[in-house]
N, C-alpha and C positions, 0 to 999 in steps of 0.2 A: 592666516596663517589656522591651519584647523589644529585644536588640542591634540587629538590622539593619535601616533601616531601607529601608522600602516604597514609592515615591512614584506617585501617579495622574497622568497630564496626562488633563484631562478636556475637547476641543475641544464644543464647542453651536453648532449652527447650525440653524433650523428645529425644535431636538427637545428644546422647554422643552416638551412633553407628560411626556414620558417623564423629565428632569433631577429631578425632585425623589428616584423611586426609584430610578433610576439609583445617587445619589448616599448614602443612604440605606444598600441595598447594600452598598457599599466600606467605609462609618464602621459598618454594624456586623457586620462583621470579628470575630472570638473575640483576633486578633493583633492591638495596641494603636500597634508602632511607623510608623505610616502616615500623608501628609502628601496631600494635593490640591490641586493647583494644578488652575484651572475656567479654563477662556480660551473666551473669546465670539466667534466670531468672525463679528466683526461687532455693532453693539451691540443688545445686548437688555436691558431694561427687565423683559422678562418673570425673566430669566436669574439676573441680578441679580440680584431679591430671592428665589427661591428663591436660592440663596447665600450673601446674609446671614441669611436664615433659620435654619439651619446652621448657621451659624458662629456664630453668639448660644450658640449651645446645645455645641458641637465647635469646638472649634483644632485638626481637624486638617486643616478646611478651612484652609490658610493663604494664598492669592491666588487672587484674582479678576482677569482681563486681561480687555481689551481691544483685540481689534486690527481693524482695517477688512480685508473679508470682504478674505482673498487662500484658501480652500479648508483643507482641516484638515489640509496638510502644513504648513503653514504655520503653522495655531495651536500644530501638536506637537514643531515647532524651539523658539518663543517659549513653549512652557508650560514642554517640556524644562531652558531655561533659568531659571527661575524657582526647582527640585525641590532636593533638598540628597540623595536616596536613596543607598543602594547598590543598587539593584534597581528600576525604574523601568517605569513599564507604562501604553502606550496603550490612555483608557479611551476609548471611544466611549458617548455620553448618552444612547444610546435600549440597554444594555445593564445587567444584574443577574449580579452573579458570586456562586457560588456559599455558604452560607457555610461556613467554614471553607477556605474556599481556600488565601487568602496564607495562613497558615501550612503549608502542604500546601505552595506553593512554596518558602516560604523552607527548612523542613526537606529539600527537595530540595539545595536548591543548596549546602548546608550536609554532607549527605551525599554530594553528586558537586563535590567545585572547583571539578575539569575543563570542568564545565559551563557556558553560556555565558547559553545561555538556556533557559529549559521550555516546555509547552503544550500543551494536550489537544483533543481537540473538543469543542462545546458546541452548546445548541438553538435553533432560531428556531420563536419563536412564535406559529407559523404555522398552519389550521386542517385535516388536524391538525398535529398541532408534528410538526418533523424535526428529526431529532438527526447533523449533519457530524458524520462519522468521521474521526480523522484520522489518518495512519500515523506508527507507530515513524521515527524520526530516519535520513535516509536522504542525504547529499552531492547523490547523482547524483540521485535523484529526484525533488529539490527540483526539476536544472534544467529538469523536463518540464511541473511543475506547484507550485503555489502547498499542502499542505494544513496550513498555520504561519496561524492567524490575529495582526491586528493587534495582541488584546487579549491575550498573552499576557507574563510582564517579561521582563527580558534583563539583566545586572549593566553598571553604568552604564556602564562601562568600554570597551561593547565600542558602546553605541551612536551609528551613522556619520551622523544625523541621516536625515529623509527626501529623496530630492530632487525639490523642490517643480517639478521641468521636468516631469515623470511626469504626467500625465492620466490616472492610472488604472494600480493593482494595486502601487501605490508599498511596502504589506508587502513583495507578495512581492519589487520590488529590496533591498529592505531587508534582509532574511534572510539573501539568496541571495550579499549584500557580506558579512555580519559571516562567512556560510560558507567565503567565499570567502578570507578572513580568517583564520580556521583557527577558529574559533567552533562548537561544538559543542549538539546541543539533546537534552532526552531530552524524551517522549510521557508526560505523567500517563493514566493513565485517565478514563474515566467524560467526563462534561461539566461543562467548568468554567464555564460561564454558559450566561445564555441571552439572545436578542439578537430587540429587534425585529424586523421581515420589513423589507426593504432597501423602502424611496421611491420615490420617483419626483423625480430629482434627485437624487438624490445620489451620491455617485464609485460604492458597489457599484454600487445600478441603473442610470448612466450605463455604470457600465464594462463591465458582461456582460450590456448588450445587443449583439444580434443583429449589429448596425451598427458597435460600436467593438469590441467587445469581441478578433477577430483582429489590429488592424494593433496595440493596445493590447500585445500579449500578444507579437507580434515583438516591440515595442519594444525591451522590456523582455531579452526575450533577443537583442537585437543587443547593447544599453547589455556582456550581459554574455556573447560573444561565444559562445553557444549554437547552432552553426548545422551544418553537415551532417547532420540529420536526414531522411530523409523516410522513413522504415518507424515505424510507431506498434502498439504492442503492446499487447494488452488482453484482456484474460480475466473472467468473471465468478464462476467457479468455483473459480481456478487461480492469480489475482494474483501470487501469486507469481513463480510461474514466470514471466512474463508481463512481469516488472516486473525479474528474472534475465538477464532476454535485452535487455530490453533497454539494459543494463545493458553487457553483455558486451562487444555491438557499439555501441554508444554515439549507440543509439537514444533514444527517445521512449517512454514508457508513461506512455497514456492509460485515465484511470477509466472507468467504466461513464456515471455520472455526471458526467465530462467531455467537452469536447469537441476537437477533435480540431481539427491544432497545422494550419495554411498551409503547412506546406512539404510534408505529406503527402503521399506519391501512393503506401502499399500501407497499409495495417489489417490485423495481421495478429492470430488474436483465437486465444486457445487453448479448445478444452473449449465443447459445446452442450450441456449437459443439460435434462432432461425436465420436472424442478421452474421450472428459469428459459426454460425453450422460449423462449417468445415474448419476453420481455424482449431473452433472446439475440442471438436474429436484428432487433431492433428499431434494432441501431446502425448494420445496413448498410444500413436502407432507409434511415435520414435524412441517408446521407454524399454527399460529391455524385457524379458519375457518374464521373468524370477517374479516384477512386481508386480501384486496383482493389481488393478482399476478399480472405480472403484469410480457412481458416480449417481447425484442428489440430483435429481427431480423438483422445483422448487411450485411447479402447476405452470403458474404460469408461461415457463419455459417450451410446454410440451403444448401448452396453447396458442404461442407462436409458430411453432412447426406445423397446427396444419393451418393457420388461419395462413401466411406466408410461404411456405415450402413449394413452391410444383408439384404436382402429383407426379410429374416421369423424375427429380431430385429423389421422393422420399426414398426408393429401394437401397438405389447408393447409399445412402445416409445412414438407412437399419441396418446395414451391412460396418456401415463400421463400428455404430451401438450396437450392435451384437460381440465385438469384439469385444470388450469390455467384460469384466468378469460379473459382479455383480449392478442394479441395481434400484437406490432407494427411494423413496416414494416422502411425499409431503399425507399425501392424506390416498382414498381408496379413488376417489375421480381422477385422478394425474395415474396412478396403476391401471383402469380399465382403458384410458386416450395410448399409453403406453403398449399394451394390450390388441390394441383394432391396430395401429403400424405396425406385426409386427413382433415387438420384440417381447421374447422367451419370456412369461409368463414363471419358467421355474428359476430363474435368475431376477428375481422381481421382492421387492418385500416394502412394509408400509414402515419406515421408523419417522416423524418429523426431527430435522433440527434443533437441540436441544440449548437450554438455555438458562442462563443465570437468573432467573425468576425467582420473586418470594413479595408475601401481599405485603400495601403500600397505605401508608395512608391516607383518606381523603385529600382533597383540597381542600379552604374551607369558603371558594367562591368556585361554584360552576360554568366549570368549560368543558366543551368539546369539542375532542381533537379527530380531526378531518380526513379523510383523504378520497381520492374520484382519479377519474382518466377520460377521458376524452367522450366516452357513453357513459359519467354520468355524473361530467360536469356542471348540465346544464341545474338536470333536477338538484344536484345539490346546490347551487346559488342560490334556485330556490325559494330554499329553506332556509337558507340563510337570512337571506330576504325578508323572507317573514314573522324572525323571529328577531327581532333589536333587544331583546331585555336577550338572550342570550350570547357569551362572547365564543366562536368558536376559530379556531385556530389550525394550519399543516404547518407551522415551523419545524424545517426537518434537523435532526438535535434537540427536541424540546423533551421537557423531563417531563417524563409520566407520573409523576407529586404530581402534578400542575397543570393535569383532569381528572374529574372524575365519570368520561364519558367517552369512547371510540367510536365514531360513526364511516363506516364506506359502505357509500354507493356505484357500483362498475361496472363495467358490464365482462367483465369478469368474474366463474366463477371460482375462482380459485382465492381461497385467503393471503391474506398479504403476514408477513412477519411481524406487522404490530398490531395483528387482532388476537394473535399469540402472545404478548409483552400484554395486553390491555385487561386477555379473558385469567391472563394467570397475576396478573395484579389485585382483580377482584373486584373488576371492572367490570360493570354493564354492555355490552356491545350491542351496535344499531345494526345490522347492512344486511347488504342482497346476496353473502358467504348464502348457502342452505349445508353447512355444517353443522358439529354437535357445540349446546353453545355459542354459537358468531348471533345471534338476536338477528334472526332475517325477519327482514319485511318487503313487503310487496315494493316497488321500483315507484309509490303511487303520493304525491307528496303530504299528501294530509296523514297521512299511517307514519310516513316516518316523524312526523310531529307530534303528534299523537302517542308516539313513542319517543321520543326524546321528552317531552312531560313527564313520561311516566318516569323514565328514569330520572328526572330530577326530581318529581314528588320519593321517590326510593331516595333518593342520595339527605332529603332535608330529614329521613328520618332513617336513617343510619342502618339500611338494610341493603349491604354492600351481599354483589355476584358471589360469593362463599361456595358454594358447590360447583360449581367451573370448575372458580379459582382454585381447587384441589385437586383437582379433575384434571387440569392443566398443564396443574407444578407436579403431578405424577407421571404426568405424558413429557414432560419435554426435564426429566432426571436424566442430571448430567451421566450420572451410575449408567444408562440403559444406553444409551452412545457411546462411553469409556467398555464394555462389557461388550459391546459389538462388532466398535472397531478397533478400540488401543489397544485391548488387554489378548485380543487374534494373534496380535503382533509382535508384541515386546519378548525380547530378547528372555 
């Protein structure tokens, strides 16, 4: 017998068609120490028949409870009182858990005792099937929208009870309450379960309807004192940066498949790429007219449009872009390219995306962080092979404190975010970008190697790139962006 017990509370209300399959998916897990409490939200002879049939074969179905119809939250709270598990999970009776999932849950709790709950994405059994991808645990982003399904396990002691006075989004309210009390979560990869599409009359269907969603969303936010947010950041190609800015300025992040909060006065989109151009501009078309629509061009995105969007498609694309109130650009080159395709120059301004940056102490070992693209890969590989005494790395998420130099050899003319980070940290940069303090070098192996050797010589002497670092920190200062974008829309 597995040591830790997992309790499932399964409310039933007009879902008898799916109940047997749902319960069987729980009973067929390869983890034995499971108990299941079924709560009928209103008398149901069919649900009782299904329960009795399965209970005769498997006593892990420990109890069948009937209550007068009072909603799923009441049923869940009532069901919890009949459980004894170390971990509890509130399971929808029209959903089916993936094989082996419970054992994955328990193993994760055992390996990470600091966790209060674990969660994953899931698959909606629509035509075609739709995979709902969750997000890595981030307490701030949870205040923007719910990315954790009800049907995920938590430690028994952290369950705060479902607020029965909230009409919908009760799961969001519950997770917020747990996190506000210090609870921590962990996202598991892939889909943890399959679920039937929301049916008319269900909490999910009614709560997500256009006429109800905004009011009920704001009711949860008001309860948790989530106020003062007037700007919503979004991005289809650079979600991390949009999320980062939302947290920096204590504003909202909106996923592309999400809805814009009623308090939003301005939406700020980062990046419009050729591969998703039509989809990217759609979010602006669906917004109320009173919301100001801004986009920020990273440079790489406009390059992709020049190289991939057919000439005949440029005109309607530009028409959609001119519905945007204002365009911000990373640099003058980006702005010139936008003007070339027909964007009104009066609606454009150069203002790099801000960063929290500061001088960072140099590492004791000389290492080079590099980035490339298909156009520069062969050259940078040759450079690495020619310098066996130097360590080159391009690990995603690496700490800037580990590197003394940044090397960028690409076919693009647009500097990356990494270049800004490294220069602002007083690092020397060697790149094929023709930007201020970008350490331009021709794409020539000998010249690149000589530049690296020169930076290493300066590193030994502790001769750092102080002038450039100061200039970039001033340019990327958070207050510049705050005054331009945030303060303008604050109440």
